[in-house]
VOFIKOL-938462 format. One record per residue (C-alpha): residue number from 0; residue in three letters; x, y, z. Coordinates in steps of 0.1 Angstrom, whole numbers, plus 5000, padded with zeros to 4 digits. Each point is the difference from the previous one (the first is absolute). Layout:
<rs>
<r num="NUM" residuo="ALA" xx="X" yy="Y" zz="Z"/>
...
</rs>
This chain:
<rs>
<r num="0" residuo="MET" xx="0846" yy="9171" zz="8109"/>
<r num="1" residuo="ASN" xx="5035" yy="4992" zz="4988"/>
<r num="2" residuo="GLY" xx="5000" yy="5024" zz="4970"/>
<r num="3" residuo="ARG" xx="4999" yy="4972" zz="4974"/>
<r num="4" residuo="GLN" xx="4973" yy="4996" zz="4974"/>
<r num="5" residuo="PRO" xx="4978" yy="4969" zz="5003"/>
<r num="6" residuo="PRO" xx="5013" yy="4970" zz="4980"/>
<r num="7" residuo="ASP" xx="4971" yy="5000" zz="4976"/>
<r num="8" residuo="GLY" xx="5002" yy="5038" zz="4994"/>
<r num="9" residuo="GLY" xx="4966" yy="5004" zz="5017"/>
<r num="10" residuo="ARG" xx="4990" yy="5020" zz="5030"/>
<r num="11" residuo="LEU" xx="5009" yy="4994" zz="5036"/>
<r num="12" residuo="ARG" xx="4970" yy="4990" zz="5020"/>
<r num="13" residuo="VAL" xx="4996" yy="5011" zz="5037"/>
<r num="14" residuo="VAL" xx="4971" yy="4989" zz="5022"/>
<r num="15" residuo="VAL" xx="4993" yy="5019" zz="5032"/>
<r num="16" residuo="VAL" xx="4976" yy="4984" zz="5024"/>
<r num="17" residuo="GLY" xx="4980" yy="5025" zz="5021"/>
<r num="18" residuo="GLY" xx="4990" yy="5035" zz="4992"/>
<r num="19" residuo="GLY" xx="5007" yy="5016" zz="5034"/>
<r num="20" residuo="ILE" xx="5026" yy="5028" zz="5003"/>
<r num="21" residuo="THR" xx="5028" yy="4974" zz="4999"/>
<r num="22" residuo="GLY" xx="4987" yy="4983" zz="4969"/>
<r num="23" residuo="LEU" xx="4993" yy="5033" zz="4982"/>
<r num="24" residuo="ALA" xx="5035" yy="5013" zz="5009"/>
<r num="25" residuo="ALA" xx="5016" yy="4968" zz="4988"/>
<r num="26" residuo="ALA" xx="4981" yy="5002" zz="4967"/>
<r num="27" residuo="TRP" xx="5010" yy="5037" zz="4995"/>
<r num="28" residuo="PHE" xx="5036" yy="4993" zz="5008"/>
<r num="29" residuo="ALA" xx="5001" yy="4971" zz="4976"/>
<r num="30" residuo="LEU" xx="4987" yy="5022" zz="4972"/>
<r num="31" residuo="ALA" xx="5024" yy="5028" zz="5009"/>
<r num="32" residuo="GLU" xx="5030" yy="4976" zz="5001"/>
<r num="33" residuo="ALA" xx="4990" yy="4985" zz="4966"/>
<r num="34" residuo="ARG" xx="4997" yy="5035" zz="4985"/>
<r num="35" residuo="ALA" xx="5034" yy="5010" zz="5014"/>
<r num="36" residuo="ARG" xx="5016" yy="4968" zz="4985"/>
<r num="37" residuo="ARG" xx="4980" yy="5003" zz="4968"/>
<r num="38" residuo="LEU" xx="4986" yy="4965" zz="5005"/>
<r num="39" residuo="PRO" xx="4966" yy="4990" zz="4986"/>
<r num="40" residuo="VAL" xx="4978" yy="4988" zz="5029"/>
<r num="41" residuo="VAL" xx="4964" yy="4991" zz="5008"/>
<r num="42" residuo="VAL" xx="4990" yy="5004" zz="5037"/>
<r num="43" residuo="THR" xx="4969" yy="4982" zz="5012"/>
<r num="44" residuo="LEU" xx="4986" yy="5012" zz="5033"/>
<r num="45" residuo="CYS" xx="4976" yy="4975" zz="5017"/>
<r num="46" residuo="GLU" xx="4975" yy="5012" zz="5027"/>
<r num="47" residuo="ALA" xx="4972" yy="4979" zz="5014"/>
<r num="48" residuo="SER" xx="4978" yy="5029" zz="5012"/>
<r num="49" residuo="ARG" xx="4982" yy="5026" zz="4980"/>
<r num="50" residuo="ARG" xx="5023" yy="5028" zz="5008"/>
<r num="51" residuo="PHE" xx="5037" yy="5007" zz="5002"/>
<r num="52" residuo="GLY" xx="5019" yy="5015" zz="5029"/>
<r num="53" residuo="GLY" xx="4996" yy="4972" zz="5026"/>
<r num="54" residuo="ARG" xx="4994" yy="5014" zz="5034"/>
<r num="55" residuo="ILE" xx="5005" yy="5036" zz="4989"/>
<r num="56" residuo="GLN" xx="4965" yy="5014" zz="4995"/>
<r num="57" residuo="THR" xx="4983" yy="5033" zz="5006"/>
<r num="58" residuo="GLU" xx="4963" yy="5002" zz="5008"/>
<r num="59" residuo="ILE" xx="4976" yy="5030" zz="5002"/>
<r num="60" residuo="VAL" xx="4975" yy="4995" zz="5028"/>
<r num="61" residuo="GLU" xx="4969" yy="5021" zz="5003"/>
<r num="62" residuo="THR" xx="4985" yy="5003" zz="5035"/>
<r num="63" residuo="ALA" xx="4976" yy="5023" zz="5018"/>
<r num="64" residuo="ASP" xx="5030" yy="5019" zz="5013"/>
<r num="65" residuo="GLY" xx="5015" yy="5006" zz="4966"/>
<r num="66" residuo="ARG" xx="5022" yy="4985" zz="4972"/>
<r num="67" residuo="PHE" xx="5031" yy="4983" zz="5010"/>
<r num="68" residuo="VAL" xx="5031" yy="4986" zz="4982"/>
<r num="69" residuo="VAL" xx="5009" yy="4966" zz="5016"/>
<r num="70" residuo="GLU" xx="5032" yy="4981" zz="4992"/>
<r num="71" residuo="ALA" xx="4992" yy="4963" zz="5000"/>
<r num="72" residuo="GLY" xx="5036" yy="4990" zz="5000"/>
<r num="73" residuo="PRO" xx="5034" yy="5018" zz="5003"/>
<r num="74" residuo="ASP" xx="4995" yy="5037" zz="4999"/>
<r num="75" residuo="ALA" xx="5036" yy="5012" zz="4998"/>
<r num="76" residuo="PHE" xx="5036" yy="4990" zz="4996"/>
<r num="77" residuo="VAL" xx="5032" yy="5012" zz="5018"/>
<r num="78" residuo="THR" xx="5022" yy="5025" zz="4982"/>
<r num="79" residuo="ARG" xx="5032" yy="4989" zz="5017"/>
<r num="80" residuo="LYS" xx="5000" yy="4970" zz="4976"/>
<r num="81" residuo="PRO" xx="5004" yy="5016" zz="4966"/>
<r num="82" residuo="TRP" xx="4987" yy="4972" zz="4978"/>
<r num="83" residuo="ALA" xx="4962" yy="5006" zz="5002"/>
<r num="84" residuo="LEU" xx="5006" yy="5037" zz="4993"/>
<r num="85" residuo="ALA" xx="5021" yy="4992" zz="4970"/>
<r num="86" residuo="LEU" xx="4974" yy="4976" zz="4986"/>
<r num="87" residuo="ALA" xx="4972" yy="5025" zz="5005"/>
<r num="88" residuo="ARG" xx="5020" yy="5026" zz="4981"/>
<r num="89" residuo="ALA" xx="5010" yy="4976" zz="4973"/>
<r num="90" residuo="VAL" xx="4963" yy="4991" zz="4992"/>
<r num="91" residuo="GLY" xx="4989" yy="5036" zz="4999"/>
<r num="92" residuo="LEU" xx="4985" yy="5003" zz="5035"/>
<r num="93" residuo="GLY" xx="5027" yy="5022" zz="5016"/>
<r num="94" residuo="ASP" xx="4978" yy="5032" zz="4999"/>
<r num="95" residuo="ARG" xx="4971" yy="4981" zz="5017"/>
<r num="96" residuo="LEU" xx="5020" yy="4991" zz="5032"/>
<r num="97" residuo="LEU" xx="4986" yy="5016" zz="5031"/>
<r num="98" residuo="PRO" xx="5018" yy="5003" zz="5034"/>
<r num="99" residuo="VAL" xx="4982" yy="4984" zz="5029"/>
<r num="100" residuo="THR" xx="4990" yy="5027" zz="5024"/>
<r num="101" residuo="PRO" xx="5003" yy="4993" zz="5038"/>
<r num="102" residuo="ALA" xx="4968" yy="4987" zz="5015"/>
<r num="103" residuo="PRO" xx="4981" yy="5025" zz="5022"/>
<r num="104" residuo="ALA" xx="4996" yy="4972" zz="5026"/>
<r num="105" residuo="PRO" xx="5028" yy="4978" zz="5012"/>
<r num="106" residuo="THR" xx="5002" yy="4965" zz="4986"/>
<r num="107" residuo="ALA" xx="4984" yy="4975" zz="5024"/>
<r num="108" residuo="VAL" xx="5002" yy="4962" zz="5005"/>
<r num="109" residuo="LEU" xx="4970" yy="4980" zz="5011"/>
<r num="110" residuo="ARG" xx="5008" yy="4984" zz="5033"/>
<r num="111" residuo="ARG" xx="4974" yy="4981" zz="5021"/>
<r num="112" residuo="GLY" xx="4972" yy="5016" zz="4980"/>
<r num="113" residuo="ARG" xx="5014" yy="5036" zz="5005"/>
<r num="114" residuo="ALA" xx="5019" yy="5023" zz="4977"/>
<r num="115" residuo="VAL" xx="5033" yy="5008" zz="5017"/>
<r num="116" residuo="PRO" xx="5022" yy="5027" zz="4983"/>
<r num="117" residuo="LEU" xx="5035" yy="4991" zz="4990"/>
<r num="118" residuo="PRO" xx="5027" yy="5017" zz="5021"/>
<r num="119" residuo="ARG" xx="5012" yy="5033" zz="4985"/>
<r num="120" residuo="GLY" xx="5035" yy="4999" zz="4984"/>
<r num="121" residuo="LEU" xx="4996" yy="4964" zz="4987"/>
<r num="122" residuo="SER" xx="5019" yy="4996" zz="4967"/>
<r num="123" residuo="LEU" xx="4989" yy="4966" zz="4986"/>
<r num="124" residuo="VAL" xx="5006" yy="4979" zz="5031"/>
<r num="125" residuo="VAL" xx="5028" yy="5022" zz="5014"/>
<r num="126" residuo="PRO" xx="4992" yy="5023" zz="5029"/>
<r num="127" residuo="THR" xx="5018" yy="5033" zz="4996"/>
<r num="128" residuo="ARG" xx="4984" yy="5017" zz="5031"/>
<r num="129" residuo="LEU" xx="5003" yy="4984" zz="5034"/>
<r num="130" residuo="GLY" xx="4972" yy="5018" zz="5018"/>
<r num="131" residuo="PRO" xx="4970" yy="4990" zz="4978"/>
<r num="132" residuo="LEU" xx="5013" yy="4964" zz="4999"/>
<r num="133" residuo="LEU" xx="5001" yy="4997" zz="5038"/>
<r num="134" residuo="ALA" xx="4965" yy="5015" zz="5002"/>
<r num="135" residuo="SER" xx="4984" yy="4978" zz="4973"/>
<r num="136" residuo="PRO" xx="4973" yy="4975" zz="5012"/>
<r num="137" residuo="LEU" xx="5007" yy="4979" zz="4969"/>
<r num="138" residuo="LEU" xx="5027" yy="4981" zz="5020"/>
<r num="139" residuo="THR" xx="5003" yy="4987" zz="5035"/>
<r num="140" residuo="PRO" xx="5025" yy="5019" zz="5022"/>
<r num="141" residuo="ALA" xx="5025" yy="4972" zz="4995"/>
<r num="142" residuo="GLY" xx="4994" yy="5002" zz="4962"/>
<r num="143" residuo="ARG" xx="5006" yy="5037" zz="5000"/>
<r num="144" residuo="LEU" xx="5032" yy="4997" zz="5020"/>
<r num="145" residuo="ARG" xx="5013" yy="4973" zz="4977"/>
<r num="146" residuo="MET" xx="4995" yy="5022" zz="4970"/>
<r num="147" residuo="ALA" xx="5017" yy="5029" zz="5017"/>
<r num="148" residuo="LEU" xx="5030" yy="4978" zz="5008"/>
<r num="149" residuo="GLU" xx="5007" yy="4992" zz="4963"/>
<r num="150" residuo="PRO" xx="5031" yy="5022" zz="4998"/>
<r num="151" residuo="PHE" xx="5016" yy="4978" zz="5027"/>
<r num="152" residuo="PHE" xx="4996" yy="4967" zz="4982"/>
<r num="153" residuo="PRO" xx="5029" yy="4988" zz="4979"/>
<r num="154" residuo="PRO" xx="4996" yy="4995" zz="4962"/>
<r num="155" residuo="ARG" xx="4998" yy="4966" zz="4985"/>
<r num="156" residuo="PRO" xx="5029" yy="4989" zz="4979"/>
<r num="157" residuo="PRO" xx="4991" yy="4999" zz="4963"/>
<r num="158" residuo="SER" xx="4986" yy="4965" zz="4992"/>
<r num="159" residuo="GLY" xx="4977" yy="5003" zz="4970"/>
<r num="160" residuo="ASP" xx="4964" yy="5013" zz="4999"/>
<r num="161" residuo="GLU" xx="4973" yy="4999" zz="5026"/>
<r num="162" residuo="SER" xx="4963" yy="5009" zz="5003"/>
<r num="163" residuo="LEU" xx="4987" yy="5033" zz="5012"/>
<r num="164" residuo="ALA" xx="4985" yy="4982" zz="5030"/>
<r num="165" residuo="SER" xx="5033" yy="4985" zz="5009"/>
<r num="166" residuo="PHE" xx="5018" yy="5034" zz="4997"/>
<r num="167" residuo="VAL" xx="4974" yy="5019" zz="5020"/>
<r num="168" residuo="ARG" xx="5000" yy="4973" zz="5027"/>
<r num="169" residuo="ARG" xx="5038" yy="5001" zz="5003"/>
<r num="170" residuo="ARG" xx="5003" yy="5038" zz="5001"/>
<r num="171" residuo="PHE" xx="4967" yy="5011" zz="5017"/>
<r num="172" residuo="GLY" xx="4986" yy="4970" zz="5018"/>
<r num="173" residuo="ALA" xx="4972" yy="4975" zz="4994"/>
<r num="174" residuo="GLU" xx="4971" yy="5024" zz="5008"/>
<r num="175" residuo="ALA" xx="5010" yy="5024" zz="4972"/>
<r num="176" residuo="VAL" xx="4992" yy="4974" zz="4973"/>
<r num="177" residuo="PRO" xx="4962" yy="4997" zz="5005"/>
<r num="178" residuo="SER" xx="4995" yy="5035" zz="5015"/>
<r num="179" residuo="LEU" xx="5020" yy="5020" zz="4974"/>
<r num="180" residuo="ALA" xx="5017" yy="4981" zz="4972"/>
<r num="181" residuo="GLU" xx="4969" yy="4979" zz="4990"/>
<r num="182" residuo="PRO" xx="4975" yy="5029" zz="4997"/>
<r num="183" residuo="LEU" xx="5025" yy="5024" zz="4985"/>
<r num="184" residuo="MET" xx="5014" yy="4976" zz="4974"/>
<r num="185" residuo="ALA" xx="4965" yy="4987" zz="4990"/>
<r num="186" residuo="GLY" xx="4992" yy="5035" zz="4989"/>
<r num="187" residuo="ILE" xx="5031" yy="5002" zz="4978"/>
<r num="188" residuo="TYR" xx="5007" yy="4965" zz="4988"/>
<r num="189" residuo="GLY" xx="4968" yy="4980" zz="5006"/>
<r num="190" residuo="ALA" xx="5021" yy="4972" zz="5014"/>
<r num="191" residuo="ARG" xx="5008" yy="4985" zz="5034"/>
<r num="192" residuo="PRO" xx="5033" yy="5011" zz="5016"/>
<r num="193" residuo="GLU" xx="5011" yy="4963" zz="5001"/>
<r num="194" residuo="ALA" xx="4998" yy="5000" zz="4962"/>
<r num="195" residuo="LEU" xx="5018" yy="5033" zz="4993"/>
<r num="196" residuo="SER" xx="5037" yy="4998" zz="4990"/>
<r num="197" residuo="MET" xx="5021" yy="5027" zz="5017"/>
<r num="198" residuo="ARG" xx="5024" yy="5001" zz="4971"/>
<r num="199" residuo="ALA" xx="4972" yy="5006" zz="4976"/>
<r num="200" residuo="ALA" xx="4978" yy="5023" zz="5020"/>
<r num="201" residuo="PHE" xx="5023" yy="5018" zz="5025"/>
<r num="202" residuo="PRO" xx="5036" yy="4997" zz="4991"/>
<r num="203" residuo="GLU" xx="5007" yy="5034" zz="5015"/>
<r num="204" residuo="LEU" xx="4991" yy="4987" zz="5035"/>
<r num="205" residuo="LEU" xx="5024" yy="4971" zz="4996"/>
<r num="206" residuo="ALA" xx="5027" yy="5025" zz="4989"/>
<r num="207" residuo="ASP" xx="4992" yy="5022" zz="5030"/>
<r num="208" residuo="GLU" xx="5005" yy="4970" zz="5024"/>
<r num="209" residuo="ARG" xx="5031" yy="4989" zz="4982"/>
<r num="210" residuo="GLU" xx="5017" yy="5034" zz="4997"/>
<r num="211" residuo="VAL" xx="4988" yy="5018" zz="5032"/>
<r num="212" residuo="GLY" xx="4991" yy="4971" zz="5023"/>
<r num="213" residuo="SER" xx="4965" yy="5013" zz="5007"/>
<r num="214" residuo="VAL" xx="4972" yy="5012" zz="4977"/>
<r num="215" residuo="VAL" xx="4988" yy="5026" zz="5026"/>
<r num="216" residuo="ARG" xx="5036" yy="5014" zz="5003"/>
<r num="217" residuo="ALA" xx="5002" yy="5001" zz="4962"/>
<r num="218" residuo="PHE" xx="4967" yy="5020" zz="4998"/>
<r num="219" residuo="TRP" xx="5013" yy="5024" zz="5027"/>
<r num="220" residuo="ARG" xx="5033" yy="5004" zz="4981"/>
<r num="221" residuo="ARG" xx="4983" yy="5009" zz="4968"/>
<r num="222" residuo="ALA" xx="4977" yy="5025" zz="5017"/>
<r num="223" residuo="ARG" xx="5029" yy="5017" zz="5017"/>
<r num="224" residuo="SER" xx="5019" yy="5002" zz="4967"/>
<r num="225" residuo="ALA" xx="4969" yy="5016" zz="4984"/>
<r num="226" residuo="ARG" xx="4998" yy="5026" zz="5028"/>
<r num="227" residuo="GLU" xx="5037" yy="5008" zz="4996"/>
<r num="228" residuo="ARG" xx="4997" yy="5004" zz="4962"/>
<r num="229" residuo="ALA" xx="4970" yy="5023" zz="5005"/>
<r num="230" residuo="GLY" xx="5020" yy="5020" zz="5025"/>
<r num="231" residuo="ARG" xx="5030" yy="5004" zz="4977"/>
<r num="232" residuo="ALA" xx="4976" yy="5011" zz="4972"/>
<r num="233" residuo="GLY" xx="4990" yy="5030" zz="5021"/>
<r num="234" residuo="ARG" xx="4966" yy="5012" zz="5011"/>
<r num="235" residuo="GLY" xx="4996" yy="5024" zz="4970"/>
<r num="236" residuo="SER" xx="5005" yy="4973" zz="4974"/>
<r num="237" residuo="PRO" xx="4968" yy="4984" zz="4986"/>
<r num="238" residuo="ARG" xx="4998" yy="4964" zz="5009"/>
<r num="239" residuo="PRO" xx="4992" yy="4976" zz="4972"/>
<r num="240" residuo="ALA" xx="4967" yy="4983" zz="5005"/>
<r num="241" residuo="ALA" xx="5003" yy="4964" zz="5012"/>
<r num="242" residuo="PRO" xx="4987" yy="4975" zz="4975"/>
<r num="243" residuo="ALA" xx="4967" yy="4983" zz="5010"/>
<r num="244" residuo="PRO" xx="5007" yy="4966" zz="5015"/>
<r num="245" residuo="PHE" xx="4970" yy="4985" zz="4982"/>
<r num="246" residuo="VAL" xx="4983" yy="5008" zz="4967"/>
</rs>
């Protein structure tokens, strides 16, 4: 929208194809932008199915063991990226946001027909604790050692974007892609690591590599800074509650 009235004095016409979360958000922002610029606009949203929301869907399942709420698609979004929070609040859903509570059982990955727990201390695909990583049966001994050696691998000079699979393979070794990156990212993005842009999905990991030289060292540095800040605040001072990573 360039802010000018249509040549015939009529309304601007915007067509959005697809009524998933992306299409719904695009239609809402088009209307909001038109109102802000005082432009007359007609937004047409096209959706082939009988419902809006795309893959986002909540189902109530009745079984002999009770009544369960089952999320058929994405069940949360990350709060470290502020745009989804801002959109939820803008459309009047801010008071309905719920923090995701930690699961009572560890997250597991299906490997050779068996549920294998993820190693403790894993932040996205970054291992922040060495012991659980070296004891994890998800990787071969060589794969575990390769991940543990990430701080000793030099950063790649900036040369444009790359896929998540490429980044994880460079920093943590080939085994980390199918064993960790693929199952973890499928639960967040519903996409293969080869199709995920690092600049779009994880720009902070690229920044860690560029600025610190190692994503593991960057995580350790932030943890150490947080401990130092907590120590300076004093034991008697109430600590502010950490925001939920997912809502």
